[in-house]
N, C-alpha and C positions, 0 to 999 in steps of 0.2 A: 504494500500500500504506500503510495506516494504522499508524504506529509508536506506541510507548509515549509518546514525546515529544509527538506530536499529541494523544493522549488527555489528557495532563496539561495542555496548553494549553487544550483545550476545557473541562476541569473548572475551570480558573482563571478563564476568561472567564465561565463560568456562575455562579461564586461571586460575582464582582463585579457581575454583572448582577442577581443576586438581591438584593444589598445595595441597589443603586440603585433597584430596583423597590420594595423595602420603604420606603425613604426617601420616594420619590414618593407611595406609598400613604398613608404617615403624614401627609404634608402635605395630601394630598387630604382625608383624614378631618378633620384639624384645621381646614381651611378651612371645612368645612360644619357642624362641630359645636361649635367654640369661638368665643366672642365675640371681636370684632375686637381689643379691647384686650389679650387674652391669647394671641392666635394665635402671635405671634413667640416668646415664651418657651416655650410648650407645644410648638410645632413644633421649636424648637431643642433642647429637652430630649429629645423623641422621636428626633430625629436623632442626638444624642449616644449615646443608649441603643442605637440600631440599629448605629451605628458601633462601639461597644464590643463589641456582640454578635459582630460580624464580625472586628474588628481585633485584639481581645485574644487570641483563640486563635492568630491568625497571629503575633502578637508573641511569645507563649509558645513557639510552635513554632520561631520564628527563634532565640530565646535557647537553646532546647534543642539546636537544630542546631549553633549556634555552640559550645556546650559539648561536644557530641559530636565535632565536627570538631577541636576543640582536643585532646581526649583521643585521638582517632584519629591526629592528627598526631604526638603525643607517643609513642604506641605504635608508629607506623611508624618514627619516628626511632630508638627503642630497638631495634626489630627489624632495622633497617638496620645498626646497629652490630654486632649478632650475625652478620648476613650477611657484613659486611666481614671480620670475624674468621674466619669459616669459609672465606672465599675465599682466605685465606693458604695453605691446604693444597690449593687447587684447582689444576688444570693437569695437565701430563704429566710423568711420571717414566719415562725410558727408560734401562733398565739394560744393554740389549744390542740391537743391530740385526742383522738377518739379511738378506743379499743374495740375489737370484735365487730368491725364493720363488714356487712355482708355484700353490699353493693354500692355503686357510685353512679352519679348522673353526669353525663357530659353535655354541657349546654352548647358546645360546638366541637367540631372534630378537625384535627390538623389535616390539611388537604394533601393530595398526592402530587400536586403540581410542583415542578422544579424549574423556576425561572432564575437560574444562577447568574445570568448576564444582565438582568434587569435591575438597575440601581434602585428602583422604587418597588421592588418585589415586596409584597405585604408580609411574607413569612420569612424574611431574611434574618430575623432575630435568632432563630435556631435553624439554620439552613439545611442541616443534614438529618433532621428528624423525620422519621417515617410517618406517613399519613394514611388516611383512609381506613380500611379494615385492619391493617397492621397496627395502627395507632390504638384502635379499640381493643384488639386482641391482647396487646401488651399489658392491659390492666388486669387480664385474667391469668396471665402466665405465671408459672412457678419462677421463683428466683432463689439464688443461693445466698445464705447469710454466712459471712466469713467471721469466725470467732476471733481470729487474730486481729482484725481491724475493727471488730464489733460494728460491722456495717454490711450492706449488700456487697457482694464480691466485685472486685475491680471497679470500685467507686460507682456502683450502681448497675454494673452489667450483670450478666449471668442469667438471662432469660432461658428458660428450659421448657419449651412448648409441649414436649411429649415425654412424660416421666414414667415409663413402664418399667424402669430399672430400680424402682423403690421396692423393698427397703434398701438403704444405703449399706455399704460395707463398713466394717469397724474403723478402717482408716479414714474413710470419708466422714463418718460421724464425728471423729475427733477434730476434723478441720472445718467443717461447715454443716449447716442444716438446711433442709429444703423448706421454703416458705411458699405456700400457695397464694395466689392472687385473690382478687375479689371473686365471689361466686356468680355475680352478674354485673353487667354494665348497661345502664339505661342511656340511650342516646336521643336527644331532643330532635324531633322531626318538624316539618312544617305544621303538621297537625298531630298532636300527641307525642308518644315516646315509643321507642323500639328497644326491647330488652335482648341483650346478647348473653347467652349462657352456654356452657359446655355440656355435651351429652355425657361425657365420661371424664372423670377427674384427671386421667392420664393421657387423654387425647384431645388436646385443645384445638386440633385441626377440625374436629367435628363440633361446630358451634350452631346452635339454633337461634332464631330470632323470632320474637313474639311482640305483637302490638299490645301496649299496656296504657293505663290511664294514671296510675299512681307510682311515680318513679321514686328512687331512693332520695332521702332527704338531703344527702350530702352531694353538693354540686361542684364541678370543676369548669371554670370558664377561662378562655384564653383571650388575651387582648394583644393586638399587634399595631401599636400606634406608629404612624409615619411622621416623624419630626423633620420638617424640611431642612433646617440648618444642619442637622446631623446626617441626613441622607446625602447631602452634598459632599460630605467627607467620608462616606461609606460606613456609617454607623447605623445599626438597626436594633430594634428592641422588641422583646416578647415578654408578656406577663401572664401569670396564672393565678387565679383567685379561687380559693376553696371556701365554701360557705355551708352553713347549716340552715337550710331553708325553713325549718320549723321554728328556730329561735332567732333567725336573722343574723347570727354571729358570723364574723369573718374569722375562720379558723387558721388560715395561713395564706401567704402571698409570696410569689417568687418573681424575680426579675432577672432576665438575661439580656446581655448586650453582645452584639457581634461587630467585628471590625475587619475590613479588608486593608491590610497594611500597604499593599501596592496601589491603593487608591484607584481601583478599577482596571488596572493594567494586568493582563494575563501573563503569567510566568511561562506557561506552555499552551500551545494552540489547542491541545486536546482536552484542556480542563476549562471549567467555568470560572466565575469570580467569587460569588458568595460561598460556594462550596470550599473555597480556600481561606475563608475568614476564620479568625480566632474568636473565641467566645469567653465571656466571663459570667459567672464565676468559673475559674479555671477547671474545676471538676467536670464541667459540662463538655469539655473537649475530649474527655475519655469515656463518655457515657453513651450507651446505646439508646437509652430512653430517658433523657433528663426530666421531662415532664412527669412521667410515671414515677420516677425515683422520688421526686418532690412530694407527689400525692401520697406515696406510701410512707413518707416521713410524718404526715399529718393524720391520715386515715389508715389505721392498722387493720388489714384484712383478718377476718375471723379464721383461725387456723383449724383445719380438720383434726379431730382426735387421732392420736397415733395408732390406736387399734383399728380405726376405720381405714386409715391409710394402708396399714399392713394387710387388711382384708382385701381391699381393692387391688393392691399390688399382687396379692396371691391369685386373685381372680384373673387379673390381666395376664400373669405368667401362665396360668392354666389354659386360658383362652388361646394364647400364642402357641402353646404346645399342641393343643388339639387341632389347630389350624395347620400346623406343620406336618402332622401325621398323614400319610397317604390314605386314600379311601380304600 
């Protein structure tokens, strides 16, 4: 596959080949048309003129690029200072945690669109977050709780959508425990709500959807404000608000900011712009699902009894064994 870099190399080689061809042609003409005593200075003058014709534009372009890069670096440094200041209010504010939560209501869903090259893209605050059904399913997924860091593994990673390998081995039990997600997720529609649930605790690929009227009291709402002055310097913002609709309490709020250091200039032709942005708080740069991670910090999913998990695991293993046996 021919890339933009390959085309640039070809153009560069062609440029210098054309210059050398003209120099050679000039000397050929001089050799046959100019008297012997004047050939060297006429040929030399022709060579200098040809070199100037080709090199002066390159020199001017190099100087212009140097000036542009200097200006761009200064602009990036100034923008980074604004980003650092904005990051002081980034992170998680947890006002109240709730234990044994069975379900959560999503007032809006992160979209599947990826407009990485659009400076005004609404969802640039968390540019690499998964959207659509994947966003919803990740509220149902199992996650790994790492005893060593006393947190979800890998700073919030560790989704495990199909856990038929439970119960864990003794070595695994010493290092981490498995935490199930919410038992259902209610998603706000144009009219009413739709409830997402798994058919089987260990096969989250099999999810059912049902229309309901009474969703979970705990809601998650996303906001993506576009602040013109910040978008001009490639800074974007995303917020998440968790509320108890029965009491009206704000249980927690999170703020993320993203920033494209190169100010909209692509490093490689094969990549986008926002997908190369850095995000604060810094933990979000390493997370698979930063929004879900924050929600789980506020709303603690009700955990299945260990005996129930063991029984379902046993049934899952038996089912697999029976399916593997020939008829």
